[in-house]
C-alpha positions in Angstrom: -34.2 -2.9 5.6 -36.4 -0.2 5.3 -33.9 2.2 6.6 -32.6 2.7 3.4 -33.5 5.5 1.1 -36.5 5.0 -0.7 -36.8 7.4 -3.2 -33.4 7.2 -4.4 -34.5 3.4 -5.2 -37.4 4.5 -7.3 -34.6 6.7 -9.4 -32.1 3.8 -9.8 -34.9 2.1 -11.2 -34.9 3.8 -14.5 -31.0 4.3 -14.9 -30.4 1.8 -18.2 -28.0 2.2 -20.1 -25.0 0.0 -21.6 -21.7 1.1 -20.6 -20.1 -1.7 -23.0 -18.3 -3.1 -19.5 -18.9 -6.8 -19.8 -19.8 -8.6 -16.5 -21.4 -11.7 -15.4 -23.2 -9.8 -12.1 -24.7 -11.6 -9.4 -27.6 -9.1 -8.3 -26.5 -5.7 -10.3 -25.2 -5.1 -13.5 -23.2 -2.2 -15.4 -26.1 -2.2 -17.5 -29.2 -1.6 -14.7 -27.1 1.0 -12.5 -24.8 3.8 -14.4 -23.3 6.1 -12.4 -22.5 8.8 -14.9 -26.5 8.9 -15.2 -26.5 9.9 -11.3 -23.5 11.8 -10.0 -22.8 14.9 -10.7 -19.5 15.8 -13.0 -16.4 16.2 -11.4 -14.8 19.7 -10.5 -13.8 21.2 -14.0 -10.1 21.9 -14.0 -9.3 25.9 -12.9 -13.0 25.8 -11.2 -13.5 27.2 -7.9 -14.7 23.8 -6.6 -11.6 22.3 -7.9 -9.3 24.8 -6.1 -11.4 24.5 -2.9 -11.0 20.6 -3.3 -7.0 21.1 -3.8 -6.7 23.5 -0.7 -8.5 21.0 1.6 -6.2 18.0 0.1 -2.9 20.3 1.4 -4.4 21.6 4.7 -4.9 17.5 5.8 -1.2 16.9 4.4 -0.1 19.7 6.6 -2.1 18.8 9.6 -1.6 14.8 9.6 -0.2 13.3 12.4 2.2 10.0 12.3 -0.8 8.5 14.1 -3.3 9.4 11.4 -1.1 9.2 8.2 -0.5 5.3 9.4 -4.3 4.8 9.7 -5.0 6.0 6.2 -2.0 3.9 4.7 -3.3 0.7 6.4 -7.3 1.9 5.2 -6.0 1.6 1.4 -6.9 -2.3 2.2 -9.9 -3.0 0.4 -11.0 -5.8 2.8 -14.5 -6.3 4.6 -12.1 -6.8 7.6 -10.2 -4.0 7.6 -13.7 -1.5 7.1 -15.7 -3.4 9.4 -13.8 -5.6 11.6 -13.0 -3.2 14.5 -16.2 -2.3 15.1 -17.1 -5.9 16.0 -13.9 -6.1 18.3 -13.0 -9.5 19.5 -16.1 -10.7 17.4 -15.1 -10.0 14.0 -14.5 -13.5 13.0 -17.9 -13.7 12.6 -17.5 -11.7 9.3 -15.7 -14.7 8.0 -19.3 -16.8 8.4 -19.9 -19.0 5.1 -22.7 -17.3 3.9 -22.3 -14.1 5.1 -18.8 -14.3 3.4 -20.4 -15.3 -0.2 -22.7 -13.1 0.3 -20.3 -10.2 0.9 -18.1 -11.1 -2.3 -20.9 -10.8 -4.2 -21.7 -7.4 -3.5 -18.4 -5.9 -3.7 -18.0 -7.7 -7.3 -20.9 -6.2 -8.1 -19.8 -2.9 -7.0 -16.2 -2.8 -8.3 -17.8 -3.4 -11.6 -20.2 -0.5 -11.5 -17.7 2.1 -10.5 -14.7 1.3 -12.7 -17.4 1.5 -15.3 -17.9 5.6 -14.3 -14.6 6.3 -13.3 -13.3 6.5 -17.1 -16.4 8.7 -18.0 -14.6 11.8 -16.2 -11.1 10.4 -15.8 -10.1 12.9 -12.9 -6.6 13.4 -12.6 -5.3 12.6 -8.8 -4.8 15.1 -6.7 -1.1 14.0 -6.6 -0.7 13.8 -10.6 -2.7 17.5 -10.7 -0.3 19.1 -8.3 3.5 18.6 -6.7 3.1 20.2 -3.6 1.0 16.9 -2.7 3.1 14.3 -1.0 1.0 11.0 -1.0 1.5 8.2 1.1 0.8 4.5 0.9 0.0 3.1 -2.8 -0.5 5.2 -5.6 -3.5 4.5 -7.6 -3.1 4.4 -11.3 -7.2 4.9 -12.3 -9.4 8.0 -12.2 -10.2 9.7 -8.9 -14.1 10.1 -9.4 -15.6 8.8 -7.8 -13.7 7.1 -5.0 -13.7 3.6 -5.1 -12.9 3.5 -1.3 -15.2 5.6 -0.1 -18.0 3.6 -2.1 -16.9 0.3 -0.9 -16.8 1.8 3.0 -20.2 3.4 3.1 -21.9 0.6 1.2 -20.5 -2.0 3.7 -21.8 0.6 6.3 -25.4 0.6 5.0 -25.8 -3.2 4.6 -24.1 -3.9 7.7 -26.4 -1.5 9.7 -29.3 -3.0 8.0 -27.7 -6.5 9.4 -27.0 -5.4 12.6 -28.7 -1.9 13.7 -27.2 -2.7 17.2 -23.8 -1.2 15.9 -25.3 1.5 13.2 -23.5 4.5 14.7 -20.1 2.5 14.4 -20.5 1.4 11.3 -21.4 4.5 9.9 -18.7 6.7 11.8 -16.0 3.8 10.5 -17.5 3.9 7.0 -17.1 7.8 6.8 -13.5 7.6 8.2 -12.5 4.8 6.0 -13.4 7.4 2.9 -12.3 10.4 4.7 -8.8 8.4 4.8 -8.3 8.7 0.6 -8.5 12.3 0.8 -5.9 12.3 4.4 -3.6 9.7 2.2 -3.6 12.7 -0.7 -4.8 10.3 -3.4 -8.4 11.8 -3.4 -10.4 15.1 -3.0 -13.2 15.6 -0.7 -15.6 15.7 -3.9 -14.0 12.2 -4.8 -15.4 10.6 -1.5 -18.6 12.3 -1.6 -19.5 11.2 -4.9 -18.5 7.5 -3.2 -20.8 8.1 -0.7 -23.6 8.7 -3.0 -22.8 6.1 -5.4 -23.0 3.5 -2.2 -26.3 4.8 -1.7 -27.5 4.2 -5.2 -26.2 0.9 -5.3 -27.7 -0.2 -2.1 -31.3 1.2 -3.2 -31.0 -0.7 -6.6 -29.5 -4.2 -4.9 -33.0 -4.0 -2.6 -34.9 -4.1 -5.6 -33.4 -7.7 -6.6 -35.0 -10.5 -5.2 -31.8 -12.7 -4.9 -30.2 -10.6 -3.2 -33.2 -9.9 -0.7 -33.2 -13.8 -0.3 -29.2 -13.9 0.3 -29.3 -10.7 2.3 -31.6 -12.2 4.7 -29.8 -15.8 5.1 -26.4 -14.1 5.4 -27.9 -11.7 8.2 -29.5 -14.7 10.1 -26.0 -16.0 9.9 -24.1 -13.2 10.9 -26.2 -12.6 14.0 -26.1 -16.2 15.5 -22.7 -16.2 15.0 -22.5 -12.6 17.0 -24.8 -14.3 19.5 -27.6 -12.1 18.6 -31.3 -12.6 18.4 -32.1 -13.6 14.7 -35.8 -12.6 14.7 
């Protein structure tokens, strides 16, 4: 588990601030990690970065193929199986192993609490709300655009699974990146939302690694998952 960003771990340890978001955390609470203290503000309306962001959304909208659109809509599904299942192919059922499933859900719930607590800080309008030229596809979210929760989840899954199954690291990170990028293809996020989601995932992963209960559960889930995949456990 030494492949994570160690300097960032030191940073998140000092970002302790109450957010007023009540949640019984398994490993990491909103009081321990406040993303609004780590992420840059979302691009202001009418700024050059906002115009660039919107231009990227419109260009992807114009260029997306029917197959890309279908995949982007399917990637609205925020499940572990959707994010990582195809990386493991016929062995994807291993992701349903009991200890691993329980561990993954605990991480997911903590992550949801942390990034939802930050969305209201910026309350950035979605691309399709800010510009009628954007024609979104799939489900239309009602929460703020920044940071992207899907990008956060997708990249966090890539980080954690890569530390469990380094044999699949390249594929997992490629899939985690695509999963976030598809939110821009769908017209429901800007590129900067997605990048902020990846930074959020890195911060969350680094902070999780400081929690003793997380480390214990991680190691048990890793051993079970590797066994289910027929990989050496040591």
